Each structure stands twice: as C-alpha cells, then as structure tokens.
Backbone and ligand atoms as CSV (ligand in chain L), in Angstrom:
chain,resi,resn,atom,element,x,y,z
A,1,UNK,N,N,56.346,92.658,94.176
A,1,UNK,CA,C,57.345,93.015,93.217
A,1,UNK,C,C,58.470,92.020,93.092
A,2,UNK,N,N,58.874,91.724,91.889
A,2,UNK,CA,C,59.968,90.788,91.637
A,2,UNK,C,C,61.283,91.396,92.274
A,3,UNK,N,N,62.152,90.600,92.901
A,3,UNK,CA,C,63.378,90.998,93.353
A,3,UNK,C,C,64.302,91.452,92.265
A,4,UNK,N,N,65.053,92.504,92.454
A,4,UNK,CA,C,66.070,92.863,91.480
A,4,UNK,C,C,67.253,91.869,91.514
A,5,UNK,N,N,68.156,92.081,90.446
A,5,UNK,CA,C,69.356,91.216,90.408
A,5,UNK,C,C,70.281,91.365,91.574
A,6,UNK,N,N,70.421,92.596,92.179
A,6,UNK,CA,C,71.258,92.800,93.285
A,6,UNK,C,C,70.680,92.025,94.463
A,7,UNK,N,N,69.420,91.957,94.671
A,7,UNK,CA,C,68.795,91.137,95.721
A,7,UNK,C,C,69.088,89.671,95.562
A,8,UNK,N,N,68.913,89.266,94.267
A,8,UNK,CA,C,69.101,87.800,93.953
A,8,UNK,C,C,70.571,87.387,94.254
A,9,UNK,N,N,71.612,88.249,93.939
A,9,UNK,CA,C,72.942,88.034,94.170
A,9,UNK,C,C,73.195,88.003,95.684
A,10,UNK,N,N,72.599,88.915,96.415
A,10,UNK,CA,C,72.766,88.874,97.865
A,10,UNK,C,C,72.138,87.632,98.480
A,11,UNK,N,N,70.983,87.163,97.929
A,11,UNK,CA,C,70.286,86.045,98.381
A,11,UNK,C,C,71.207,84.783,98.268
A,12,UNK,N,N,71.781,84.675,97.050
A,12,UNK,CA,C,72.726,83.549,96.709
A,12,UNK,C,C,73.905,83.541,97.672
A,13,UNK,N,N,74.407,84.744,97.903
A,13,UNK,CA,C,75.629,84.889,98.876
A,13,UNK,C,C,75.291,84.771,100.235
A,14,UNK,N,N,73.980,84.738,100.600
A,14,UNK,CA,C,73.605,84.647,102.072
A,14,UNK,C,C,73.771,86.034,102.733
A,15,UNK,N,N,73.814,87.084,102.008
A,15,UNK,CA,C,74.026,88.394,102.570
A,15,UNK,C,C,72.764,89.161,102.925
A,16,UNK,N,N,71.647,88.492,102.549
A,16,UNK,CA,C,70.341,89.277,102.657
A,16,UNK,C,C,69.793,89.132,104.043
A,17,UNK,N,N,69.319,90.150,104.702
A,17,UNK,CA,C,68.744,90.037,106.074
A,17,UNK,C,C,67.534,88.942,106.036
A,18,UNK,N,N,67.423,88.223,107.189
A,18,UNK,CA,C,66.397,87.158,107.279
A,18,UNK,C,C,65.025,87.613,106.836
A,19,UNK,N,N,64.595,88.836,107.208
A,19,UNK,CA,C,63.202,89.276,106.927
A,19,UNK,C,C,63.107,89.494,105.355
A,20,UNK,N,N,64.168,89.874,104.639
A,20,UNK,CA,C,64.014,90.085,103.166
A,20,UNK,C,C,64.146,88.644,102.485
A,21,UNK,N,N,64.860,87.708,103.146
A,21,UNK,CA,C,64.952,86.341,102.560
A,21,UNK,C,C,63.504,85.830,102.620
A,22,UNK,N,N,62.932,85.992,103.755
A,22,UNK,CA,C,61.516,85.360,103.990
A,22,UNK,C,C,60.600,86.001,103.000
A,23,UNK,N,N,60.728,87.303,102.767
A,23,UNK,CA,C,59.834,88.037,101.960
A,23,UNK,C,C,59.976,87.416,100.431
A,24,UNK,N,N,61.119,87.191,100.060
A,24,UNK,CA,C,61.474,86.718,98.631
A,24,UNK,C,C,61.031,85.282,98.539
A,25,UNK,N,N,61.308,84.377,99.440
A,25,UNK,CA,C,61.068,83.023,99.243
A,25,UNK,C,C,59.585,82.652,99.463
A,26,UNK,N,N,58.901,83.593,100.185
A,26,UNK,CA,C,57.413,83.242,100.416
A,26,UNK,C,C,56.570,83.854,99.375
A,27,UNK,N,N,57.098,84.769,98.508
A,27,UNK,CA,C,56.171,85.366,97.503
A,27,UNK,C,C,56.232,84.427,96.156
A,28,UNK,N,N,55.114,84.448,95.423
A,28,UNK,CA,C,55.158,83.666,94.159
A,28,UNK,C,C,56.326,84.114,93.348
A,29,UNK,N,N,56.929,83.174,92.626
A,29,UNK,CA,C,58.143,83.499,91.806
A,29,UNK,C,C,57.806,83.920,90.342
A,30,UNK,N,N,58.478,84.913,89.885
A,30,UNK,CA,C,58.280,85.249,88.459
A,30,UNK,C,C,58.653,84.093,87.644
A,31,UNK,N,N,58.084,84.031,86.455
A,31,UNK,CA,C,58.281,82.898,85.555
A,31,UNK,C,C,59.754,82.597,85.276
A,32,UNK,N,N,60.572,83.691,85.094
A,32,UNK,CA,C,62.005,83.471,84.683
A,32,UNK,C,C,63.003,83.423,85.772
A,33,UNK,N,N,62.450,83.222,87.035
A,33,UNK,CA,C,63.358,83.273,88.190
A,33,UNK,C,C,64.493,82.305,88.066
A,34,UNK,N,N,64.259,81.111,87.577
A,34,UNK,CA,C,65.353,80.095,87.483
A,34,UNK,C,C,66.375,80.529,86.515
A,35,UNK,N,N,65.960,81.046,85.389
A,35,UNK,CA,C,66.867,81.542,84.377
A,35,UNK,C,C,67.654,82.725,84.846
A,36,UNK,N,N,67.017,83.576,85.552
A,36,UNK,CA,C,67.773,84.746,86.068
A,36,UNK,C,C,68.854,84.311,87.053
A,37,UNK,N,N,68.599,83.320,87.898
A,37,UNK,CA,C,69.636,82.849,88.804
A,37,UNK,C,C,70.745,82.178,88.063
A,38,UNK,N,N,70.358,81.396,87.051
A,38,UNK,CA,C,71.426,80.765,86.176
A,38,UNK,C,C,72.292,81.819,85.581
A,39,UNK,N,N,71.678,82.846,85.021
A,39,UNK,CA,C,72.500,83.923,84.396
A,39,UNK,C,C,73.576,84.445,85.358
A,40,UNK,N,N,73.100,84.677,86.609
A,40,UNK,CA,C,74.061,85.201,87.602
A,40,UNK,C,C,75.126,84.254,87.887
A,41,UNK,N,N,74.835,82.938,88.006
A,41,UNK,CA,C,75.836,81.881,88.372
A,41,UNK,C,C,76.741,81.732,87.142
A,42,UNK,N,N,76.187,81.736,85.870
A,42,UNK,CA,C,76.985,81.549,84.724
A,42,UNK,C,C,78.023,82.769,84.645
A,43,UNK,N,N,77.533,83.885,84.919
A,43,UNK,CA,C,78.545,85.130,84.809
A,43,UNK,C,C,79.528,84.989,85.898
A,44,UNK,N,N,79.190,84.526,87.038
A,44,UNK,CA,C,80.042,84.423,88.225
A,44,UNK,C,C,81.217,83.419,87.906
A,45,UNK,N,N,80.805,82.197,87.381
A,45,UNK,CA,C,81.821,81.154,87.164
A,45,UNK,C,C,82.643,81.486,85.962
A,46,UNK,N,N,82.118,82.308,84.958
A,46,UNK,CA,C,82.920,82.613,83.795
A,46,UNK,C,C,83.013,81.414,82.863
A,47,UNK,N,N,82.273,80.333,83.021
A,47,UNK,CA,C,82.329,79.233,82.192
A,47,UNK,C,C,81.638,79.427,80.833
A,48,UNK,N,N,82.140,78.842,79.786
A,48,UNK,CA,C,81.420,78.928,78.546
A,48,UNK,C,C,80.497,77.784,78.437
A,49,UNK,N,N,80.838,76.625,79.140
A,49,UNK,CA,C,79.809,75.471,79.265
A,49,UNK,C,C,78.577,75.984,80.035
A,50,UNK,N,N,77.503,75.588,79.450
A,50,UNK,CA,C,76.185,76.121,80.044
A,50,UNK,C,C,75.931,75.356,81.331
A,51,UNK,N,N,75.577,76.189,82.394
A,51,UNK,CA,C,75.080,75.624,83.641
A,51,UNK,C,C,73.669,75.233,83.386
A,52,UNK,N,N,73.349,73.930,83.674
A,52,UNK,CA,C,72.020,73.429,83.599
A,52,UNK,C,C,71.234,73.481,84.860
A,53,UNK,N,N,71.948,73.322,86.017
A,53,UNK,CA,C,71.213,73.340,87.327
A,53,UNK,C,C,72.316,73.451,88.464
A,54,UNK,N,N,72.096,74.354,89.392
A,54,UNK,CA,C,73.020,74.376,90.493
A,54,UNK,C,C,72.537,73.151,91.382
A,55,UNK,N,N,73.509,72.585,92.013
A,55,UNK,CA,C,73.253,71.505,92.985
A,55,UNK,C,C,73.416,71.913,94.388
A,56,UNK,N,N,74.382,72.727,94.678
A,56,UNK,CA,C,74.710,73.124,96.053
A,56,UNK,C,C,75.523,74.417,96.033
A,57,UNK,N,N,76.148,74.760,97.062
A,57,UNK,CA,C,76.905,76.021,97.149
A,57,UNK,C,C,78.065,76.097,96.148
A,58,UNK,N,N,78.624,74.904,95.899
A,58,UNK,CA,C,79.820,74.836,95.030
A,58,UNK,C,C,79.640,73.982,93.763
A,59,UNK,N,N,78.594,73.208,93.777
A,59,UNK,CA,C,78.454,72.224,92.664
A,59,UNK,C,C,77.328,72.598,91.650
A,60,UNK,N,N,77.604,72.310,90.407
A,60,UNK,CA,C,76.711,72.635,89.324
A,60,UNK,C,C,76.660,71.414,88.404
A,61,UNK,N,N,75.532,71.237,87.654
A,61,UNK,CA,C,75.424,70.401,86.582
A,61,UNK,C,C,75.653,71.224,85.361
A,62,UNK,N,N,76.678,70.916,84.478
A,62,UNK,CA,C,76.941,71.692,83.351
A,62,UNK,C,C,76.962,70.772,82.104
A,63,UNK,N,N,76.597,71.523,80.978
A,63,UNK,CA,C,76.652,70.826,79.703
A,63,UNK,C,C,77.991,70.965,79.059
A,64,UNK,N,N,78.781,69.794,78.979
A,64,UNK,CA,C,80.135,69.825,78.436
A,64,UNK,C,C,80.203,69.033,77.217
A,65,UNK,N,N,80.085,69.593,76.010
A,65,UNK,CA,C,79.928,68.896,74.810
A,65,UNK,C,C,78.606,68.112,74.807
A,66,UNK,N,N,78.752,66.823,74.624
A,66,UNK,CA,C,77.574,65.916,74.628
A,66,UNK,C,C,77.169,65.435,76.048
A,67,UNK,N,N,78.084,65.764,76.967
A,67,UNK,CA,C,77.908,65.212,78.393
A,67,UNK,C,C,77.324,66.221,79.321
A,68,UNK,N,N,76.669,65.736,80.290
A,68,UNK,CA,C,76.089,66.496,81.397
A,68,UNK,C,C,76.921,66.049,82.668
A,69,UNK,N,N,77.654,66.894,83.186
A,69,UNK,CA,C,78.548,66.552,84.222
A,69,UNK,C,C,78.413,67.482,85.402
A,70,UNK,N,N,78.913,66.908,86.570
A,70,UNK,CA,C,78.954,67.707,87.822
A,70,UNK,C,C,80.301,68.402,87.988
A,71,UNK,N,N,80.293,69.635,88.139
A,71,UNK,CA,C,81.518,70.403,88.264
A,71,UNK,C,C,81.495,71.292,89.565
A,72,UNK,N,N,82.713,71.331,90.257
A,72,UNK,CA,C,82.898,72.238,91.359
A,72,UNK,C,C,83.149,73.677,90.771
A,73,UNK,N,N,82.913,74.656,91.563
A,73,UNK,CA,C,83.142,76.003,91.086
A,73,UNK,C,C,84.642,76.307,90.865
A,74,UNK,N,N,85.501,75.438,91.428
A,74,UNK,CA,C,86.972,75.526,91.224
A,74,UNK,C,C,87.348,74.926,89.890
A,75,UNK,N,N,86.410,74.171,89.228
A,75,UNK,CA,C,86.691,73.625,87.904
A,75,UNK,C,C,86.837,72.071,88.063
A,76,UNK,N,N,86.972,71.465,89.202
A,76,UNK,CA,C,87.030,70.011,89.284
A,76,UNK,C,C,85.785,69.334,88.787
A,77,UNK,N,N,86.051,68.306,88.014
A,77,UNK,CA,C,84.826,67.650,87.418
A,77,UNK,C,C,84.579,66.168,88.040
A,78,UNK,N,N,83.392,65.918,88.315
A,78,UNK,CA,C,83.032,64.683,89.058
A,78,UNK,C,C,82.309,63.643,88.067
A,79,UNK,N,N,82.281,63.961,86.867
A,79,UNK,CA,C,81.734,63.022,85.860
A,79,UNK,C,C,80.271,63.195,85.648
A,80,UNK,N,N,79.652,62.202,84.922
A,80,UNK,CA,C,78.292,62.137,84.591
A,80,UNK,C,C,77.411,62.459,85.831
A,81,UNK,N,N,76.402,63.389,85.606
A,81,UNK,CA,C,75.601,63.797,86.742
A,81,UNK,C,C,74.694,62.658,87.268
A,82,UNK,N,N,74.542,61.533,86.368
A,82,UNK,CA,C,73.650,60.463,86.807
A,82,UNK,C,C,74.267,59.478,87.691
A,83,UNK,N,N,75.645,59.791,87.947
A,83,UNK,CA,C,76.319,58.933,88.904
A,83,UNK,C,C,76.582,59.760,90.115
A,84,UNK,N,N,76.405,59.227,91.357
A,84,UNK,CA,C,76.586,59.996,92.518
A,84,UNK,C,C,78.013,60.576,92.601
A,85,UNK,N,N,78.044,62.044,92.535
A,85,UNK,CA,C,79.370,62.628,92.501
A,85,UNK,C,C,80.190,62.333,93.767
A,86,UNK,N,N,79.558,62.019,94.896
A,86,UNK,CA,C,80.254,61.736,96.157
A,86,UNK,C,C,81.272,60.510,96.002
A,87,UNK,N,N,81.047,59.646,95.037
A,87,UNK,CA,C,81.991,58.530,94.914
A,87,UNK,C,C,83.308,58.984,94.420
A,88,UNK,N,N,83.313,60.196,93.793
A,88,UNK,CA,C,84.519,60.685,93.180
A,88,UNK,C,C,85.141,61.875,94.119
A,89,UNK,N,N,84.642,62.086,95.268
A,89,UNK,CA,C,85.164,63.119,96.166
A,89,UNK,C,C,86.073,62.408,97.031
A,90,UNK,N,N,86.904,63.241,97.778
A,90,UNK,CA,C,87.644,62.678,98.908
A,90,UNK,C,C,86.656,62.601,100.099
A,91,UNK,N,N,86.729,61.496,100.742
A,91,UNK,CA,C,85.744,61.284,101.858
A,91,UNK,C,C,86.543,61.030,103.183
A,92,UNK,N,N,86.206,61.889,104.107
A,92,UNK,CA,C,86.767,61.818,105.464
A,92,UNK,C,C,85.651,61.184,106.341
A,93,UNK,N,N,85.941,60.022,106.830
A,93,UNK,CA,C,84.942,59.301,107.631
A,93,UNK,C,C,85.307,59.466,109.147
A,94,UNK,N,N,84.404,59.982,109.854
A,94,UNK,CA,C,84.669,60.101,111.389
A,94,UNK,C,C,83.935,58.946,112.005
A,95,UNK,N,N,84.581,57.955,112.357
A,95,UNK,CA,C,83.881,56.682,112.875
A,95,UNK,C,C,84.402,56.275,114.256
A,96,UNK,N,N,85.279,57.152,114.856
A,96,UNK,CA,C,85.773,56.871,116.185
A,96,UNK,C,C,85.644,58.039,117.099
A,97,UNK,N,N,85.713,57.815,118.365
A,97,UNK,CA,C,85.371,58.873,119.308
A,97,UNK,C,C,86.289,60.098,119.139
A,98,UNK,N,N,87.516,59.734,118.855
A,98,UNK,CA,C,88.595,60.854,118.847
A,98,UNK,C,C,88.241,61.824,117.670
A,99,UNK,N,N,87.923,61.217,116.580
A,99,UNK,CA,C,87.607,62.131,115.350
A,99,UNK,C,C,86.227,62.809,115.451
A,100,UNK,N,N,85.310,62.087,116.059
A,100,UNK,CA,C,84.000,62.667,116.326
A,100,UNK,C,C,84.016,63.815,117.288
A,101,UNK,N,N,84.894,63.673,118.278
A,101,UNK,CA,C,84.988,64.666,119.373
A,101,UNK,C,C,85.623,66.100,118.846
A,102,UNK,N,N,86.306,65.932,117.642
A,102,UNK,CA,C,86.806,67.132,117.011
A,102,UNK,C,C,85.627,68.008,116.579
A,103,UNK,N,N,84.591,67.394,116.307
A,103,UNK,CA,C,83.298,68.126,115.871
A,103,UNK,C,C,82.374,68.336,116.982
A,104,UNK,N,N,82.148,67.289,117.805
A,104,UNK,CA,C,81.189,67.302,118.895
A,104,UNK,C,C,81.960,67.065,120.205
A,105,UNK,N,N,82.500,68.212,120.821
A,105,UNK,CA,C,83.248,67.984,122.078
A,105,UNK,C,C,82.515,67.376,123.159
A,106,UNK,N,N,83.198,66.512,123.941
A,106,UNK,CA,C,82.654,65.985,125.218
A,106,UNK,C,C,81.434,65.100,124.952
A,107,UNK,N,N,80.461,65.273,125.843
A,107,UNK,CA,C,79.310,64.358,125.924
A,107,UNK,C,C,78.344,64.477,124.689
A,108,UNK,N,N,78.515,65.498,123.912
A,108,UNK,CA,C,77.680,65.674,122.709
A,108,UNK,C,C,78.060,64.714,121.568
A,109,UNK,N,N,79.236,64.086,121.627
A,109,UNK,CA,C,79.599,63.259,120.527
A,109,UNK,C,C,78.659,62.068,120.342
A,110,UNK,N,N,78.352,61.735,119.089
A,110,UNK,CA,C,77.445,60.533,118.924
A,110,UNK,C,C,78.310,59.225,119.156
A,111,UNK,N,N,77.504,58.223,119.363
A,111,UNK,CA,C,78.161,56.872,119.655
A,111,UNK,C,C,78.758,56.305,118.389
A,112,UNK,N,N,80.113,56.133,118.251
A,112,UNK,CA,C,80.576,55.624,117.010
A,112,UNK,C,C,80.285,54.135,116.641
A,113,UNK,N,N,79.673,53.456,117.657
A,113,UNK,CA,C,79.245,52.136,117.299
A,113,UNK,C,C,77.854,52.121,116.588
A,114,UNK,N,N,77.282,53.284,116.618
A,114,UNK,CA,C,75.949,53.361,115.997
A,114,UNK,C,C,75.965,54.134,114.682
A,115,UNK,N,N,76.810,55.190,114.626
A,115,UNK,CA,C,76.831,55.985,113.439
A,115,UNK,C,C,78.122,56.527,113.079
A,116,UNK,N,N,78.173,57.108,111.869
A,116,UNK,CA,C,79.473,57.793,111.521
A,116,UNK,C,C,79.179,59.066,110.667
A,117,UNK,N,N,80.068,59.869,110.687
A,117,UNK,CA,C,79.992,61.203,109.985
A,117,UNK,C,C,80.862,61.116,108.806
A,118,UNK,N,N,80.314,61.470,107.594
A,118,UNK,CA,C,81.114,61.481,106.321
A,118,UNK,C,C,81.235,62.852,105.823
A,119,UNK,N,N,82.487,63.266,105.555
A,119,UNK,CA,C,82.696,64.633,105.020
A,119,UNK,C,C,83.147,64.400,103.474
A,120,UNK,N,N,82.547,65.024,102.557
A,120,UNK,CA,C,82.803,64.894,101.152
A,120,UNK,C,C,83.532,66.158,100.703
A,121,UNK,N,N,84.724,65.959,100.247
A,121,UNK,CA,C,85.678,67.138,100.024
A,121,UNK,C,C,86.080,67.138,98.502
A,122,UNK,N,N,86.211,68.318,98.025
A,122,UNK,CA,C,86.694,68.552,96.571
A,122,UNK,C,C,88.092,68.120,96.503
A,123,UNK,N,N,88.545,67.227,95.670
A,123,UNK,CA,C,89.960,66.879,95.539
A,123,UNK,C,C,90.841,67.914,95.106
A,124,UNK,N,N,90.303,69.046,94.426
A,124,UNK,CA,C,91.151,70.135,93.966
A,124,UNK,C,C,91.212,71.307,94.987
A,125,UNK,N,N,90.044,71.832,95.332
A,125,UNK,CA,C,90.133,73.006,96.110
A,125,UNK,C,C,89.842,72.791,97.616
A,126,UNK,N,N,89.640,71.488,97.962
A,126,UNK,CA,C,89.419,71.097,99.355
A,126,UNK,C,C,88.141,71.715,100.051
A,127,UNK,N,N,87.217,72.294,99.236
A,127,UNK,CA,C,86.033,72.785,99.835
A,127,UNK,C,C,85.188,71.541,100.447
A,128,UNK,N,N,84.608,71.839,101.565
A,128,UNK,CA,C,83.649,70.854,102.066
A,128,UNK,C,C,82.376,70.893,101.344
A,129,UNK,N,N,82.086,69.881,100.639
A,129,UNK,CA,C,80.937,70.004,99.638
A,129,UNK,C,C,79.629,69.347,100.321
A,130,UNK,N,N,79.741,68.494,101.225
A,130,UNK,CA,C,78.594,67.849,101.824
A,130,UNK,C,C,78.975,67.090,103.092
A,131,UNK,N,N,78.120,67.027,104.074
A,131,UNK,CA,C,78.399,66.184,105.179
A,131,UNK,C,C,77.094,65.288,105.366
A,132,UNK,N,N,77.341,63.964,105.732
A,132,UNK,CA,C,76.112,63.115,105.955
A,132,UNK,C,C,76.451,62.318,107.190
A,133,UNK,N,N,75.441,62.320,107.993
A,133,UNK,CA,C,75.464,61.519,109.281
A,133,UNK,C,C,74.641,60.306,109.223
A,134,UNK,N,N,75.238,59.140,109.189
A,134,UNK,CA,C,74.412,57.942,108.809
A,134,UNK,C,C,74.830,56.745,109.729
A,135,UNK,N,N,73.926,55.729,109.784
A,135,UNK,CA,C,74.267,54.532,110.520
A,135,UNK,C,C,75.550,53.921,109.839
A,136,UNK,N,N,76.333,53.287,110.694
A,136,UNK,CA,C,77.605,52.620,110.250
A,136,UNK,C,C,77.300,51.672,109.028
A,137,UNK,N,N,78.102,51.826,107.899
A,137,UNK,CA,C,77.904,50.921,106.785
A,137,UNK,C,C,76.754,51.354,105.865
A,138,UNK,N,N,76.034,52.442,106.161
A,138,UNK,CA,C,74.944,52.835,105.251
A,138,UNK,C,C,75.511,53.266,103.982
A,139,UNK,N,N,74.819,52.953,102.859
A,139,UNK,CA,C,75.318,53.270,101.520
A,139,UNK,C,C,75.457,54.812,101.423
A,140,UNK,N,N,76.401,55.222,100.633
A,140,UNK,CA,C,76.501,56.632,100.375
A,140,UNK,C,C,75.204,57.260,99.750
A,141,UNK,N,N,74.687,58.350,100.364
A,141,UNK,CA,C,73.438,58.884,99.886
A,141,UNK,C,C,73.579,59.685,98.681
A,142,UNK,N,N,72.711,59.319,97.579
A,142,UNK,CA,C,72.709,60.132,96.381
A,142,UNK,C,C,71.614,61.192,96.618
A,143,UNK,N,N,72.067,62.391,96.815
A,143,UNK,CA,C,71.191,63.390,97.356
A,143,UNK,C,C,70.174,63.858,96.239
A,144,UNK,N,N,70.623,64.013,95.052
A,144,UNK,CA,C,69.670,64.509,93.988
A,144,UNK,C,C,70.067,64.009,92.665
A,145,UNK,N,N,69.089,63.401,91.960
A,145,UNK,CA,C,69.193,63.012,90.590
A,145,UNK,C,C,68.064,63.666,89.753
A,146,UNK,N,N,68.319,64.903,89.481
A,146,UNK,CA,C,67.190,65.657,88.822
A,146,UNK,C,C,66.855,65.188,87.445
A,147,UNK,N,N,65.613,65.157,87.087
A,147,UNK,CA,C,65.170,64.828,85.715
A,147,UNK,C,C,65.272,66.118,84.934
A,148,UNK,N,N,66.463,66.407,84.333
A,148,UNK,CA,C,66.786,67.621,83.642
A,148,UNK,C,C,65.793,67.878,82.460
A,149,UNK,N,N,65.692,66.792,81.659
A,149,UNK,CA,C,64.918,66.983,80.515
A,149,UNK,C,C,63.458,67.241,80.830
A,150,UNK,N,N,62.899,66.467,81.817
A,150,UNK,CA,C,61.527,66.731,82.239
A,150,UNK,C,C,61.390,68.186,82.859
A,151,UNK,N,N,62.250,68.594,83.596
A,151,UNK,CA,C,62.247,69.940,84.153
A,151,UNK,C,C,62.234,71.005,83.080
A,152,UNK,N,N,63.163,70.918,82.277
A,152,UNK,CA,C,63.214,71.957,81.235
A,152,UNK,C,C,62.025,71.923,80.264
A,153,UNK,N,N,61.599,70.704,79.898
A,153,UNK,CA,C,60.475,70.575,79.009
A,153,UNK,C,C,59.196,71.056,79.650
A,154,UNK,N,N,58.909,70.359,80.803
A,154,UNK,CA,C,57.519,70.537,81.377
A,154,UNK,C,C,57.415,71.703,82.346
A,155,UNK,N,N,58.456,72.145,82.983
A,155,UNK,CA,C,58.333,73.219,83.905
A,155,UNK,C,C,58.746,74.483,83.296
A,156,UNK,N,N,59.850,74.541,82.571
A,156,UNK,CA,C,60.361,75.834,81.999
A,156,UNK,C,C,59.773,76.005,80.641
A,157,UNK,N,N,59.392,75.018,80.013
A,157,UNK,CA,C,58.870,75.109,78.523
A,157,UNK,C,C,59.942,75.369,77.583
A,158,UNK,N,N,61.164,75.108,77.863
A,158,UNK,CA,C,62.266,75.331,76.983
A,158,UNK,C,C,63.115,73.991,77.038
A,159,UNK,N,N,62.669,73.081,76.192
A,159,UNK,CA,C,63.406,71.712,76.259
A,159,UNK,C,C,64.858,71.840,75.861
A,160,UNK,N,N,65.703,71.011,76.576
A,160,UNK,CA,C,67.150,70.992,76.192
A,160,UNK,C,C,67.335,70.363,74.831
A,161,UNK,N,N,68.376,70.851,74.131
A,161,UNK,CA,C,68.563,70.417,72.734
A,161,UNK,C,C,68.692,68.869,72.540
A,162,UNK,N,N,69.490,68.198,73.385
A,162,UNK,CA,C,69.630,66.763,73.233
A,162,UNK,C,C,69.298,66.023,74.548
A,163,UNK,N,N,68.211,65.397,74.564
A,163,UNK,CA,C,67.774,64.690,75.772
A,163,UNK,C,C,68.520,63.486,75.969
A,164,UNK,N,N,68.786,63.194,77.271
A,164,UNK,CA,C,69.661,62.039,77.573
A,164,UNK,C,C,68.726,61.015,78.318
A,165,UNK,N,N,69.290,59.769,78.441
A,165,UNK,CA,C,68.562,58.780,79.174
A,165,UNK,C,C,68.617,59.106,80.647
A,166,UNK,N,N,67.491,59.060,81.323
A,166,UNK,CA,C,67.375,59.436,82.661
A,166,UNK,C,C,67.323,58.248,83.613
A,167,UNK,N,N,68.502,57.867,84.181
A,167,UNK,CA,C,68.493,56.761,85.166
A,167,UNK,C,C,69.674,56.900,86.013
A,168,UNK,N,N,69.747,56.244,87.145
A,168,UNK,CA,C,70.817,56.302,88.044
A,168,UNK,C,C,71.938,55.350,87.615
A,169,UNK,N,N,73.083,55.952,87.295
A,169,UNK,CA,C,74.224,55.100,86.764
A,169,UNK,C,C,75.099,54.642,87.941
A,170,UNK,N,N,74.849,55.082,89.121
A,170,UNK,CA,C,75.725,54.745,90.299
A,170,UNK,C,C,75.998,53.193,90.479
A,171,UNK,N,N,74.908,52.421,90.373
A,171,UNK,CA,C,75.109,50.941,90.598
A,171,UNK,C,C,76.087,50.403,89.558
A,172,UNK,N,N,76.001,50.850,88.281
A,172,UNK,CA,C,76.930,50.349,87.256
A,172,UNK,C,C,78.373,50.710,87.522
A,173,UNK,N,N,78.570,51.960,87.952
A,173,UNK,CA,C,79.917,52.450,88.273
A,173,UNK,C,C,80.446,51.639,89.440
A,174,UNK,N,N,79.708,51.430,90.482
A,174,UNK,CA,C,80.156,50.630,91.556
A,174,UNK,C,C,80.468,49.247,91.134
A,175,UNK,N,N,79.535,48.661,90.228
A,175,UNK,CA,C,79.800,47.225,89.684
A,175,UNK,C,C,81.105,47.179,88.925
A,176,UNK,N,N,81.383,48.194,88.083
A,176,UNK,CA,C,82.735,48.177,87.355
A,176,UNK,C,C,83.864,48.268,88.357
A,177,UNK,N,N,83.762,49.144,89.357
A,177,UNK,CA,C,84.930,49.195,90.314
A,177,UNK,C,C,84.963,47.863,91.042
A,178,UNK,N,N,83.939,47.209,91.332
A,178,UNK,CA,C,83.927,45.927,91.978
A,178,UNK,C,C,84.647,44.893,91.202
A,179,UNK,N,N,84.387,44.935,89.847
A,179,UNK,CA,C,85.097,43.943,88.921
A,179,UNK,C,C,86.573,44.283,88.850
A,180,UNK,N,N,86.862,45.648,88.752
A,180,UNK,CA,C,88.294,46.034,88.566
A,180,UNK,C,C,89.109,45.600,89.730
A,181,UNK,N,N,88.582,45.732,90.981
A,181,UNK,CA,C,89.389,45.496,92.191
A,181,UNK,C,C,89.293,44.022,92.675
A,182,UNK,N,N,88.397,43.161,91.982
A,182,UNK,CA,C,88.266,41.813,92.330
A,182,UNK,C,C,89.463,41.026,92.140
L,1,ZN,ZN,ZN,86.567,72.344,94.064
C-alpha cells in the first residue's frame, strides 16, 4: 500500500522508525511519489517559485522566472544550478591538526598532510550544507548536476515548459573569477 502523506512527512523529517523507513524505501514507488514529495516541500517552504528538485536537507533547485537556481530553505540563493553551488558557500577548511582534532579527537584525527575536511556553510542561515573529506588540493566536488529536462520528460512524462541547455557551467565561472582576480 502506498504511504500516506503523514508517513512521507515523517520520512522527510527523519522521524519514521527504521523498520517503517525500510518498508517504504524497499517497496515499488507509486507513479506520483516524486510529485507528492515536491508538494509537501513546496507547502513547507511557502515559496511561490516552483521547486523542481530537492538537492539535500536544505537545498532545492527552483524555477525563478527564466532561471533555475539553487536556493537554501532560508531563502539564500546560490545562482544557476548548473554551476557548483559550493563555490558560493562559506567554506571552512580544516587542514591542520588543531582544527581537525575539534572533530576527530586524539588519535582518530586524519593526517593533515594527506587530506583536508571542507565544511560548506550557508552565508545567511549558517546551516552546514555539506562536508567533504578529500586529498589536499582536490577540486571542490560537484555532487549533482541533474538533467532536469531529461528527468521530467523521460521519467515523469511531464516536460518542463522551457528547456535549458544542460552542461556544467562551473569551469566558466571559475575562469571568469580567474580573469577578474588576475
Ligand atoms: Zn540558508
């Protein structure tokens, strides 16, 4: 049986007992599950701009006029979803023993000569949006660049009104910044 809306809300909020979560996620999903979840999130944010896809606990891709942007649930906007939103977050880099030991006390701390911990924080609400643990100097990871038009057209069967070009804009933004600061 398909889960009711109360169950989906509890699932989104992490309030559902583990056995019920397993039950819901392991069963075939009803055709309109994605839309049902979007409606819950849309009502919760109170935005008039349409949510196209949730990205994480706090982040959403929304349609704002002709643009598709990443927005935090506090309202902070990170720009075009095709550019890695992390570049516009506040970034706390833990790359020395002192800062790493605040998270990993004592011997459990990773070797700061090998890797670093990056915390991506919303500039407005200060929510911790993402953490990545990477080798020193590793490029900032672009977690997800969803093919929105392909997803809506081919998976949901409800194409979005104006399809946009689907490509990663991150290198161009970084290139522009490089020229500006050169
Ligand atoms: Zn925020």
